[in-house]
C-alpha positions as CSV (number, residue, x, y, z in Angstrom):
1,M,10.7,119.7,71.1
2,P,8.7,122.0,68.8
3,K,10.1,120.1,65.8
4,F,8.7,116.8,67.3
5,R,5.3,118.4,67.9
6,S,5.2,119.7,64.3
7,R,5.7,116.2,63.0
8,W,3.2,114.4,65.2
9,S,0.6,117.1,66.0
10,K,-2.0,115.6,63.8
11,P,-2.3,112.0,64.9
12,H,-5.5,111.3,63.0
13,Y,-3.5,111.5,59.7
14,V,-1.3,108.7,61.0
15,Y,-4.3,106.7,62.0
16,F,-5.7,107.1,58.5
17,L,-2.4,105.9,57.1
18,L,-2.5,102.8,59.3
19,A,-6.1,102.1,58.5
20,G,-5.4,102.4,54.8
21,F,-2.4,100.1,55.2
22,D,-4.6,97.6,57.1
23,I,-7.3,97.7,54.3
24,L,-4.6,97.2,51.7
25,T,-3.2,94.2,53.5
26,V,-6.6,92.7,53.9
27,C,-7.5,93.3,50.3
28,I,-4.3,91.6,49.2
29,G,-5.1,88.7,51.5
30,L,-8.6,88.5,50.0
31,L,-7.2,88.7,46.5
32,V,-4.8,85.8,47.2
33,T,-7.6,83.8,48.7
34,H,-9.9,84.5,45.7
35,S,-7.1,83.4,43.4
36,I,-6.7,80.2,45.3
37,M,-10.4,79.5,45.3
38,S,-10.7,80.4,41.6
39,T,-7.9,77.9,40.8
40,Y,-9.8,75.3,42.8
41,T,-13.1,76.1,41.2
42,A,-11.6,76.0,37.7
43,S,-10.0,72.7,38.5
44,V,-13.3,71.2,39.6
45,A,-15.1,72.5,36.6
46,A,-12.5,71.2,34.1
47,N,-12.3,67.8,35.8
48,A,-16.1,67.5,35.7
49,T,-16.1,68.2,32.0
50,W,-13.4,65.6,31.3
51,N,-15.2,63.1,33.5
52,E,-18.4,63.6,31.4
53,R,-16.3,62.9,28.3
54,L,-15.0,59.7,29.9
55,V,-18.5,58.6,30.7
56,A,-19.5,59.4,27.1
57,Y,-16.6,57.3,25.7
58,S,-17.6,54.4,27.9
59,R,-21.1,54.7,26.6
60,L,-19.6,54.6,23.0
61,G,-17.8,51.4,24.0
62,E,-21.2,49.9,25.1
63,L,-22.7,50.8,21.7
64,A,-19.7,49.2,20.0
65,E,-20.3,46.0,22.0
66,A,-24.0,46.1,20.8
67,V,-22.8,46.4,17.2
68,D,-20.4,43.5,17.7
69,A,-22.9,41.2,19.4
70,P,-25.1,40.2,16.4
71,G,-22.1,38.7,14.5
72,N,-21.6,36.4,17.5
73,D,-25.2,35.8,18.4
74,V,-26.2,34.6,14.9
75,F,-24.5,31.3,15.8
76,D,-27.0,30.8,18.5
77,S,-30.1,32.4,16.9
78,H,-29.5,31.0,13.4
79,D,-31.4,34.0,12.1
80,P,-28.9,36.1,10.0
81,A,-31.6,38.5,8.8
82,A,-32.8,39.4,12.3
83,E,-29.2,39.8,13.6
84,A,-28.4,42.0,10.6
85,R,-31.3,44.3,11.5
86,R,-30.0,44.4,15.1
87,M,-26.6,45.3,13.9
88,R,-27.8,48.1,11.7
89,A,-29.9,49.6,14.5
90,A,-26.9,49.4,16.9
91,L,-24.6,50.9,14.3
92,A,-27.0,53.8,13.8
93,A,-26.9,54.5,17.5
94,F,-23.1,54.2,17.5
95,D,-22.8,56.6,14.5
96,G,-25.1,59.1,16.2
97,E,-23.1,59.0,19.4
98,Y,-19.8,59.2,17.5
99,A,-21.0,62.3,15.6
100,E,-22.1,64.0,18.8
101,L,-18.8,63.3,20.6
102,R,-16.8,64.5,17.7
103,A,-18.8,67.7,17.3
104,E,-18.5,68.3,21.0
105,L,-14.7,68.1,20.9
106,E,-14.4,70.3,17.8
107,A,-16.8,72.9,19.3
108,N,-15.4,73.1,22.9
109,L,-11.7,72.5,22.5
110,A,-8.9,74.4,20.7
111,P,-7.9,72.7,17.5
112,E,-4.5,71.6,18.8
113,R,-6.2,69.9,21.8
114,A,-9.1,68.5,19.9
115,E,-7.2,67.0,16.9
116,P,-5.5,64.1,18.8
117,L,-8.8,63.1,20.4
118,V,-10.6,63.4,17.1
119,A,-7.9,61.3,15.4
120,R,-8.5,58.5,18.0
121,L,-12.2,58.7,17.4
122,E,-11.7,58.3,13.7
123,T,-9.5,55.3,14.4
124,V,-12.4,53.8,16.3
125,K,-14.8,54.6,13.5
126,R,-12.6,53.0,10.9
127,A,-12.2,49.9,13.0
128,M,-16.0,49.8,13.5
129,E,-16.5,50.0,9.7
130,A,-14.1,47.0,9.3
131,L,-16.0,45.1,12.0
132,T,-19.4,45.6,10.4
133,A,-18.0,44.5,7.1
134,E,-16.8,41.3,8.7
135,A,-20.2,40.9,10.3
136,Q,-21.9,41.2,6.9
137,L,-19.6,38.5,5.6
138,I,-20.6,36.3,8.5
139,F,-24.3,36.8,7.7
140,S,-23.7,36.1,4.0
141,H,-21.8,32.9,4.7
142,F,-24.5,31.9,7.2
143,K,-27.3,32.4,4.7
144,A,-25.4,30.3,2.2
145,G,-24.9,27.5,4.7
146,R,-21.1,28.0,4.9
147,L,-20.8,27.7,8.6
148,G,-17.1,27.0,8.6
149,A,-16.4,30.1,6.6
150,A,-18.7,32.1,8.9
151,G,-16.8,30.8,11.9
152,E,-13.5,32.0,10.4
153,R,-14.9,35.5,9.8
154,M,-16.2,35.6,13.4
155,A,-12.6,35.3,14.6
156,T,-11.6,38.1,12.3
157,M,-14.6,40.2,13.4
158,D,-13.6,39.7,17.0
159,R,-10.1,41.0,16.2
160,K,-11.6,44.1,14.7
161,Y,-13.7,44.5,17.8
162,A,-10.5,44.3,19.8
163,V,-9.1,47.1,17.7
164,V,-12.2,49.1,18.5
165,S,-11.9,48.4,22.2
166,S,-8.2,49.3,22.1
167,G,-8.9,52.6,20.3
168,L,-11.5,53.5,23.0
169,A,-9.0,52.6,25.7
170,E,-6.4,54.8,24.1
171,L,-9.0,57.6,24.0
172,R,-9.8,57.2,27.7
173,N,-6.1,57.1,28.5
174,A,-5.5,60.3,26.5
175,V,-8.3,62.0,28.5
176,A,-6.6,60.7,31.7
177,R,-3.3,62.3,30.6
178,I,-5.1,65.6,29.9
179,Q,-6.6,65.5,33.3
180,Q,-3.2,64.9,34.9
181,A,-1.7,67.8,32.9
182,N,-4.6,70.0,34.0
183,F,-4.1,69.0,37.6
184,E,-0.3,69.8,37.4
185,A,-1.0,73.1,35.8
186,Q,-3.5,74.0,38.5
187,M,-1.0,73.0,41.2
188,A,1.6,75.2,39.6
189,V,-0.8,78.2,39.6
190,A,-1.6,77.5,43.3
191,A,2.2,77.3,44.1
192,R,2.7,80.7,42.4
193,V,-0.2,82.3,44.3
194,Q,1.2,81.0,47.6
195,K,4.3,83.0,47.1
196,Y,2.3,86.2,47.6
197,E,1.8,85.1,51.2
198,Y,5.3,86.2,51.9
199,L,4.5,89.7,50.7
200,I,1.4,89.8,52.9
201,A,3.5,88.7,55.9
202,A,6.0,91.4,55.1
203,L,3.2,94.0,54.9
204,I,1.8,92.7,58.2
205,L,5.2,92.9,59.9
206,L,5.7,96.4,58.5
207,M,2.3,97.5,59.8
208,V,3.0,96.1,63.2
209,A,6.3,97.9,63.3
210,A,4.7,101.2,62.3
211,A,2.0,100.8,64.9
212,T,4.5,100.0,67.6
213,L,6.7,102.9,66.7
214,Y,3.7,105.2,66.6
215,G,2.6,103.9,70.0
216,Q,6.0,104.5,71.6
217,R,6.1,108.1,70.4
218,L,2.5,108.8,71.5
219,A,2.4,106.7,74.7
220,K,1.2,109.7,76.7
221,Q,-1.6,110.6,74.4
222,A,-5.3,110.2,75.2
223,H,-7.0,106.9,75.9
224,L,-9.0,107.0,72.7
225,D,-5.8,107.0,70.6
226,N,-4.6,103.9,72.4
227,A,-7.9,102.2,72.0
228,E,-7.9,102.9,68.2
229,R,-4.4,101.5,67.9
230,E,-5.4,98.3,69.8
231,R,-8.4,98.0,67.5
232,H,-6.2,98.0,64.4
233,L,-3.8,95.5,66.0
234,H,-6.7,93.1,66.7
235,E,-8.0,93.4,63.2
236,L,-4.5,92.7,61.9
237,A,-4.3,89.6,64.0
238,A,-7.7,88.4,62.8
239,A,-6.7,88.9,59.2
240,Q,-3.5,87.0,59.8
241,A,-5.4,84.1,61.4
242,R,-7.8,84.0,58.5
243,L,-4.9,83.9,56.1
244,Q,-3.3,81.1,58.0
245,Q,-6.6,79.1,58.0
246,H,-6.9,79.5,54.2
247,T,-3.3,78.4,53.8
248,L,-3.9,75.3,56.0
249,L,-7.1,74.5,54.0
250,L,-5.2,74.7,50.7
251,E,-2.4,72.5,52.0
252,S,-4.9,69.9,53.2
253,T,-6.8,70.0,49.9
254,V,-3.5,69.6,47.9
255,Q,-2.5,66.6,50.1
256,R,-5.9,65.0,49.7
257,M,-5.9,65.5,46.0
258,E,-2.5,63.9,45.7
259,M,-3.6,60.9,47.8
260,L,-6.8,60.4,45.8
261,L,-4.9,60.7,42.5
262,K,-2.3,58.1,43.7
263,H,-5.0,55.7,44.9
264,A,-7.0,56.1,41.7
265,L,-4.0,55.4,39.5
266,E,-3.0,52.4,41.5
267,S,-6.5,51.0,41.4
268,H,-6.8,51.6,37.7
269,E,-3.4,49.8,37.1
270,E,-4.4,46.9,39.3
271,K,-7.7,46.6,37.4
272,N,-5.9,46.5,34.1
273,K,-3.6,43.8,35.4
274,S,-6.5,41.7,36.6
275,I,-8.3,42.0,33.3
276,A,-5.1,41.0,31.4
277,R,-4.7,38.0,33.6
278,E,-8.4,37.0,33.1
279,L,-8.0,37.4,29.3
280,H,-4.7,35.5,29.2
281,E,-5.5,32.6,31.6
282,E,-9.1,31.9,30.6
283,V,-10.3,33.5,27.4
284,A,-7.1,33.1,25.4
285,Q,-6.8,29.4,26.4
286,M,-10.5,28.9,25.4
287,L,-9.9,30.5,22.0
288,A,-6.6,28.6,21.4
289,S,-8.5,25.3,22.1
290,L,-11.3,26.4,19.8
291,K,-8.8,27.3,17.0
292,M,-7.0,23.9,17.4
293,R,-10.3,22.0,17.0
294,L,-11.4,24.1,14.1
295,E,-8.0,23.6,12.3
296,L,-8.3,19.9,12.9
297,L,-11.7,19.8,11.3
298,R,-10.4,21.9,8.4
299,F,-7.3,19.9,7.5
300,E,-8.4,16.4,8.6
301,P,-12.1,16.0,7.7
302,Q,-11.9,12.3,8.6
303,A,-11.4,13.4,12.3
304,E,-14.9,14.9,12.3
305,Q,-16.5,11.9,13.9
306,S,-14.1,12.0,16.9
307,I,-14.5,15.7,17.6
308,Q,-17.8,16.8,18.9
309,V,-19.1,20.0,17.2
310,E,-21.1,20.6,20.4
311,D,-17.8,20.9,22.3
312,V,-16.5,23.5,19.9
313,N,-19.7,25.5,20.3
314,K,-19.5,25.2,24.1
315,I,-15.9,26.5,24.1
316,A,-16.9,29.5,22.0
317,K,-19.9,30.3,24.2
318,G,-17.8,30.0,27.3
319,A,-15.2,32.4,25.9
320,L,-18.0,34.8,24.9
321,E,-19.6,34.6,28.3
322,R,-16.3,35.2,30.1
323,L,-15.7,38.3,27.9
324,R,-19.1,39.6,28.7
325,G,-18.4,38.9,32.4
326,L,-15.3,41.0,32.2
327,V,-17.3,43.9,30.6
328,R,-19.9,43.6,33.3
329,D,-17.1,43.9,35.9
330,L,-15.9,47.1,34.2
331,T,-19.3,48.9,34.1
332,P,-22.7,48.3,35.8
333,H,-24.4,47.5,32.5
334,G,-28.1,48.3,32.4
335,I,-28.1,50.7,35.4
336,E,-28.9,53.7,33.2
337,D,-32.0,51.9,31.8
338,V,-33.6,50.0,34.8
339,G,-31.9,51.7,37.8
340,L,-29.8,50.7,40.7
341,A,-32.0,48.3,42.5
342,P,-32.7,45.8,39.7
343,V,-29.0,45.8,38.5
344,L,-27.8,45.3,42.1
345,A,-30.2,42.4,42.7
346,A,-29.1,40.7,39.5
347,H,-25.4,41.1,40.2
348,L,-25.7,39.9,43.8
349,R,-26.2,36.4,42.5
350,D,-22.9,36.6,40.5
351,W,-20.9,38.1,43.4
352,T,-22.0,35.4,45.9
353,Q,-22.1,32.4,43.6
354,G,-20.5,29.4,45.1
355,S,-20.2,31.0,48.6
356,G,-23.1,29.2,50.2
357,L,-24.5,32.5,51.6
358,R,-28.2,33.0,52.1
359,V,-28.6,36.4,50.5
360,H,-31.5,38.8,51.4
361,F,-32.0,41.9,49.3
362,A,-34.5,44.6,50.1
363,E,-35.1,48.1,48.7
364,S,-37.4,51.0,49.1
365,M,-36.6,53.2,46.1
366,P,-39.0,55.9,44.8
367,E,-40.0,56.3,41.1
368,V,-37.7,59.4,40.8
369,R,-34.2,57.9,40.6
370,P,-31.1,59.4,42.2
371,P,-28.5,61.0,40.0
372,A,-26.5,58.7,37.8
373,S,-23.2,59.4,39.7
374,I,-24.9,58.4,43.0
375,E,-26.3,55.1,41.6
376,T,-23.0,54.2,40.1
377,A,-21.1,55.0,43.3
378,A,-23.6,53.0,45.4
379,Y,-23.2,50.0,43.0
380,R,-19.4,50.1,43.4
381,I,-19.6,50.4,47.1
382,A,-22.0,47.5,47.4
383,K,-19.8,45.4,45.2
384,E,-16.8,46.0,47.3
385,L,-18.6,45.4,50.6
386,V,-20.3,42.2,49.4
387,R,-17.0,40.8,48.0
388,N,-15.3,41.6,51.3
389,A,-18.0,39.6,53.1
390,V,-17.7,36.7,50.7
391,R,-13.9,36.6,51.0
392,H,-13.3,37.3,54.7
393,A,-16.5,37.0,56.8
394,H,-17.1,33.2,56.7
395,A,-20.8,34.1,57.2
396,R,-23.9,32.1,56.7
397,S,-26.2,34.9,55.6
398,L,-25.8,38.3,54.0
399,S,-28.3,41.2,54.0
400,I,-28.3,44.1,51.6
401,E,-30.8,47.0,51.8
402,L,-31.2,50.2,49.8
403,R,-33.2,53.0,51.4
404,H,-34.0,56.3,49.8
405,S,-34.6,59.3,52.1
406,R,-35.5,62.9,51.1
407,T,-31.8,64.0,51.0
408,A,-29.7,60.9,50.7
409,L,-29.4,57.3,49.5
410,H,-28.6,54.8,52.3
411,L,-26.9,51.4,51.7
412,Y,-26.8,48.7,54.4
413,V,-24.7,45.6,54.1
414,E,-24.8,43.2,57.1
415,D,-23.4,39.7,57.7
416,D,-23.3,37.2,60.6
417,G,-19.7,36.3,60.0
418,V,-16.5,36.3,62.2
419,G,-16.3,40.1,62.4
420,F,-13.1,42.0,62.9
421,D,-11.5,44.9,64.9
422,V,-12.4,48.0,62.9
423,A,-9.7,50.2,64.4
424,S,-6.9,47.6,63.7
425,A,-8.2,47.1,60.2
426,R,-8.1,50.9,59.5
427,E,-4.5,51.0,60.7
428,D,-3.6,48.0,58.4
429,A,-5.8,49.3,55.5
430,S,-2.7,49.8,53.4
431,S,-2.6,46.0,52.8
432,G,-6.0,46.3,51.0
433,R,-7.4,43.3,53.0
434,L,-10.9,44.8,53.5
435,G,-10.8,47.6,51.0
436,I,-11.9,50.1,53.7
437,I,-9.9,53.0,52.3
438,S,-11.3,52.4,48.8
439,V,-14.9,52.4,50.0
440,Q,-14.3,55.4,52.3
441,Q,-12.7,57.5,49.6
442,R,-15.4,56.6,47.1
443,T,-18.0,57.7,49.6
444,A,-16.1,60.9,50.6
445,L,-15.7,61.9,47.0
446,L,-19.5,62.5,46.9
447,G,-19.7,64.2,50.3
448,G,-21.0,61.0,52.0
449,T,-20.2,59.0,55.1
450,L,-19.3,55.4,55.7
451,E,-19.9,53.8,59.2
452,I,-18.6,50.2,59.9
453,R,-19.6,48.4,63.1
454,S,-18.0,45.1,63.8
455,R,-16.4,43.1,66.6
456,P,-14.6,39.8,66.4
457,G,-17.2,37.0,66.5
458,D,-20.1,39.4,66.2
459,G,-20.6,40.0,62.5
460,T,-20.3,43.2,60.5
461,T,-22.6,46.0,59.5
462,A,-21.7,48.7,57.0
463,H,-23.8,51.8,56.5
464,A,-23.0,54.1,53.6
465,V,-24.9,57.5,53.2
466,L,-24.6,59.2,49.8
467,P,-26.2,62.7,49.6
468,L,-28.4,63.2,46.5
469,V,-26.5,66.3,45.6
470,A,-23.0,64.9,45.0
471,R,-19.9,67.0,45.9
472,Q,-17.3,66.6,43.2
473,L,-13.6,66.8,43.9
474,P,-10.8,67.4,41.4
475,G,-8.5,64.9,39.9
476,P,-9.0,61.3,38.7
477,A,-10.4,60.5,42.1
478,S,-13.8,61.5,40.9
479,Q,-13.6,58.4,38.6
480,L,-13.6,56.4,41.8
481,A,-17.2,57.4,42.2
482,A,-17.8,56.3,38.7
């Protein structure tokens, strides 16, 4: 008995030991949580940087299109001098953007990561130099009245432009692969951090066991000692609950990131297939017909009377307009210059052409424009909702409204069509019939909300709210907003 009392006669030391153990466990839990959040923050920052580069490469593609346009437009304007000036101005803008992008890569990336991207940029630059050389030949032939030779160089120039477009596409694909690699690396780090949870659980169990043993040996001590022990046990339970909440939050975030990445990749692949079909089925056939007619004029001059030159021009213009239409589908051209409302109003005519819908567009936008990411996301959401109405609503009229509040951008799309059951459509959204998942995910990526009200036979109203301060999520899913 005296031996027992000598070991446990100073209970406050044991309490200090348990308190220190509690603090150690909590600190380890906070360290694990901090590591998880640091991983998440780093992933968000890295993805935002790469997304900015993707936007810059898309802008470089627009400048390349501006350089290519004068070589085609000269056949309409018949003013080679003016078109040459246009091309030089566009080329200067392209060269300036190219220099900035290259300098940014070399300044902010390690050489082994920057070199492949710089090499692709150089490929684009060389292709652009070849394109401008062909354009100069076109202008020279045009000035000399050799329209046939100029037409032949136009086809060559368009092939050079295709090389430029392909190089830019390879550059964007390389960035997408880097983003995927970053995402996988961050996931690996998160998985390693998660393993420390087992250590924390073991420490918690050890602490509970020590507290229980201590309580059993000092069951007859004063009420204050028991109260102190209970306090420690409650703190331990609260720390364990917080740790479990952080674990569930991380698992939910990982699952959402995986789902958004899968959806983004599937959407990107489907868009590529759609563009390929458009190019093959429409533009390629137009160009083949144009080539046949030009070859016939070249080798059989006597057939000139039976082939209308106007038809050849019409085919070429049709192919060019279709190509420009495909480019407009890829990016909301002009939105950075004039803003969301004018671009949306102009594109509504294209989206509803041939549908017979009476379209009403209204907007109340301030002079200070929303962020570019918000405008682009609103454009994409409006496009999806309008096309859904055209394809499925069988409506007579369609109303689109943009409204700008102090904290958010509101988009309303309403039709008087057949309507649908929203709950059933959400359950069957995997079929892609109404694109609800796509629109909801694009809205959620920016921290916004999407409300759809509809009943069979009673029309449909969609209301998207995009906060003016966008919340970015990691992974290629942020491209969805773009």
